[in-house]
C-alpha positions in Angstrom: 115.4 7.7 31.2 116.3 7.5 34.9 112.7 8.0 36.1 111.7 5.3 33.8 114.7 3.1 34.8 114.7 3.1 38.1 111.7 1.6 39.2 112.0 -1.6 37.4 116.1 -1.4 38.6 114.7 -1.7 42.1 113.2 -5.5 42.0 115.0 -6.6 38.7 118.6 -7.5 39.1 120.8 -7.3 35.9 119.4 -10.6 33.5 122.9 -11.5 31.9 126.0 -13.1 33.5 129.6 -11.5 34.3 132.2 -11.4 31.6 134.5 -14.0 32.8 136.6 -16.7 31.4 133.9 -19.3 31.8 131.7 -16.9 30.0 133.7 -16.7 27.0 134.6 -20.1 27.1 130.5 -21.3 27.4 130.1 -18.7 24.7 132.5 -20.4 22.3 131.6 -23.7 22.9 127.5 -22.8 22.5 128.6 -21.2 18.9 130.2 -24.5 17.8 127.3 -26.4 19.2 124.9 -24.2 16.7 127.0 -25.3 13.9 127.4 -28.9 14.9 124.2 -29.5 16.6 121.8 -27.9 13.2 123.9 -30.1 11.4 123.5 -33.6 13.1 119.6 -33.0 13.8 119.1 -31.9 9.8 121.6 -34.9 8.6 122.3 -37.2 10.9 119.3 -37.7 12.8 117.6 -37.7 9.3 114.9 -34.6 10.6 115.7 -32.2 7.5 116.1 -29.0 7.7 112.4 -27.5 7.5 111.5 -29.9 10.9 115.2 -29.1 12.5 114.2 -25.3 12.0 110.7 -25.6 13.2 111.6 -27.3 16.3 114.5 -25.2 17.2 112.4 -22.3 16.2 109.6 -23.7 18.9 112.4 -24.8 21.6 113.7 -20.8 21.3 111.0 -19.4 21.7 110.0 -21.4 25.1 113.4 -20.6 26.3 113.6 -16.6 25.5 109.7 -16.4 27.3 111.3 -18.2 30.3 114.6 -16.0 30.0 112.1 -12.9 29.9 109.9 -13.8 32.9 112.9 -14.0 35.4 113.8 -11.0 37.5 117.2 -11.9 37.7 120.0 -13.6 36.1 119.6 -17.8 35.9 122.1 -19.7 34.6 120.7 -22.7 33.2 117.7 -20.6 31.4 120.3 -17.9 30.5 122.6 -20.4 28.4 119.9 -22.3 27.5 118.6 -19.2 25.3 122.0 -18.7 24.1 122.5 -22.1 22.2 118.9 -22.0 21.2 119.9 -18.6 19.4 123.2 -20.0 18.1 121.4 -22.9 16.4 118.5 -20.9 14.9 121.2 -18.3 14.2 123.0 -20.9 12.0 119.6 -22.3 10.5 118.7 -18.5 9.7 122.2 -18.4 7.6 122.1 -21.5 6.2 118.6 -21.2 4.7 119.8 -17.8 2.6 122.4 -19.4 1.7 121.9 -22.8 0.9 118.0 -22.6 0.5 117.3 -19.5 -1.4 121.1 -18.9 -2.9 121.8 -15.7 -1.5 125.3 -14.7 -1.8 127.6 -15.2 1.5 128.7 -11.2 0.9 125.1 -10.3 0.7 124.1 -12.1 3.7 127.2 -10.7 5.8 126.9 -7.0 4.4 123.1 -7.5 5.2 123.3 -8.8 8.9 126.1 -6.5 9.6 124.0 -3.5 8.4 120.8 -4.7 10.5 123.3 -5.2 13.9 124.7 -1.6 13.2 120.7 -0.4 13.4 119.9 -2.7 16.4 122.7 -0.8 17.9 122.1 2.7 16.7 118.5 2.3 17.9 119.3 0.6 21.5 122.1 3.4 22.0 119.4 6.2 21.0 116.5 4.8 23.2 118.6 3.7 26.4 122.0 5.7 26.0 123.9 2.7 26.8 125.1 -0.6 25.2 126.2 -1.9 28.6 125.3 -5.8 29.4 125.9 -4.5 33.0 122.6 -2.6 32.7 120.3 -5.2 31.4 117.5 -4.8 34.3 114.6 -3.7 31.9 112.5 -5.7 30.1 113.1 -3.3 26.9 116.7 -3.4 27.6 116.4 -6.6 27.6 114.4 -7.6 24.2 117.0 -5.0 22.2 119.8 -7.6 24.2 118.8 -10.6 22.5 118.1 -8.7 19.3 121.2 -8.4 19.0 122.5 -11.8 20.5 120.6 -13.2 17.5 121.9 -11.1 14.9 125.5 -11.4 16.1 125.0 -15.4 15.7 123.6 -14.9 12.2 126.5 -12.1 11.2 128.8 -14.5 12.3 127.4 -17.4 10.6 127.6 -16.0 7.4 131.1 -14.0 8.2 132.9 -17.4 8.8 131.0 -19.1 6.0 132.5 -16.4 3.6 135.9 -16.4 5.2 136.6 -20.3 5.2 134.6 -20.9 2.4 134.0 -18.2 -0.2 137.3 -16.6 0.2 139.1 -19.8 0.7 140.8 -19.8 4.2 139.7 -23.3 5.0 138.4 -24.3 8.5 142.6 -24.3 10.2 143.4 -20.8 8.9 139.6 -20.0 9.4 140.1 -20.8 13.2 143.6 -18.7 13.5 142.2 -16.1 11.9 139.3 -15.3 13.9 141.0 -16.3 17.1 144.0 -13.7 16.3 140.8 -11.2 16.0 139.8 -12.1 19.5 143.5 -11.9 20.7 143.7 -8.2 19.4 140.4 -7.2 20.5 141.4 -8.2 24.1 144.8 -7.0 23.9 143.0 -3.7 22.3 140.7 -4.0 26.0 143.9 -4.5 28.3 145.5 -1.2 26.9 142.4 0.9 27.9 140.2 0.4 25.0 136.1 0.9 25.2 135.2 -1.6 27.1 131.2 -2.1 25.5 133.0 -1.6 21.9 136.0 -4.4 22.8 133.0 -6.7 24.4 130.7 -6.7 21.0 133.5 -6.9 18.7 134.9 -10.0 20.5 130.9 -11.3 21.0 130.7 -11.1 17.1 134.0 -12.5 16.3 133.5 -15.7 18.3 131.0 -16.5 16.7 133.1 -17.2 13.5 135.6 -18.6 15.4 133.2 -21.4 17.1 131.8 -22.5 13.6 135.4 -22.4 12.4 136.0 -25.3 15.1 133.0 -26.9 14.7 133.9 -27.6 10.9 137.5 -28.4 11.8 136.5 -31.0 14.3 133.6 -32.8 12.4 134.9 -32.6 8.7 136.2 -35.6 7.3 139.9 -35.6 7.2 139.3 -35.5 3.3 137.9 -32.2 3.5 140.5 -31.1 5.9 138.9 -31.9 9.0 139.6 -34.0 11.8 136.9 -36.5 11.5 134.8 -36.3 15.0 131.6 -35.9 13.3 128.9 -33.7 14.6 127.2 -36.0 17.1 130.5 -36.5 18.9 131.7 -33.0 19.2 128.1 -31.6 20.1 128.1 -34.1 22.9 131.3 -33.4 24.2 131.0 -29.6 23.8 127.3 -29.6 25.5 128.9 -32.1 28.4 131.3 -29.2 29.1 129.1 -26.3 28.8 126.4 -28.3 31.5 129.2 -28.9 33.7 130.1 -25.2 33.5 126.5 -24.0 33.6 126.3 -26.4 36.6 128.8 -24.7 38.6 127.6 -21.2 37.7 124.0 -21.8 38.8 125.2 -23.8 42.1 127.3 -20.4 42.6 124.4 -18.1 42.3 122.1 -20.2 44.6 124.9 -20.2 47.0 125.1 -16.5 46.7 121.3 -16.3 47.2 121.2 -18.0 50.5 124.3 -16.4 52.0 122.1 -12.8 50.7 119.1 -14.1 52.8 120.8 -15.6 56.1 122.4 -11.8 56.0 
């Protein structure tokens, strides 16, 4: 295994960002945009579900192609891909639930099994699930397959909790926020870093979806009535600013390395 990965490691740098506070802020906001952005394009903008799915799927393919072509972490490409994965992941679950009538209990279970299978194969082949070692094409493909599955699973689990189980938007956000807090506490107390990261990554998806529903839905349905357009615009603005700071930092770091 070392013989296979060492040549690539000499020419590639890790392709994903460091896990810091800004990472989680952008991640949660991108999950919310995945929920509100898909609704805005399909309903408010009048594109319809079919056109929105085709357009977002095409954009995701282009962004993923650019991400796979780079040899180092490039913030704007990486986070563009994450936002589009969030939208497409939401659309996959919505297609199954609203379009094909698949039970949320069933889709949540299927996505959970699929994600477990991806992790099992990934670990079986690479002997690691750490995001600090994404410096080969094969590992990156495993990584993005897992990411897409976490978004679909998170959407299904979030809808299951807030709709099918009747938690509602507020209690759904509180419940998933509490799970994230427990996961963080477990990590701080010495829990496995890889395991707690992936648990947190999965749970932030339904948290973001619950926040999106809370902000966009009308007050008569338990929401705050901001609407999909304003919520998406607000969150995308914050994401853009944070990614711009990250891109500037990466660029400045590269110039400093060259100068030395």
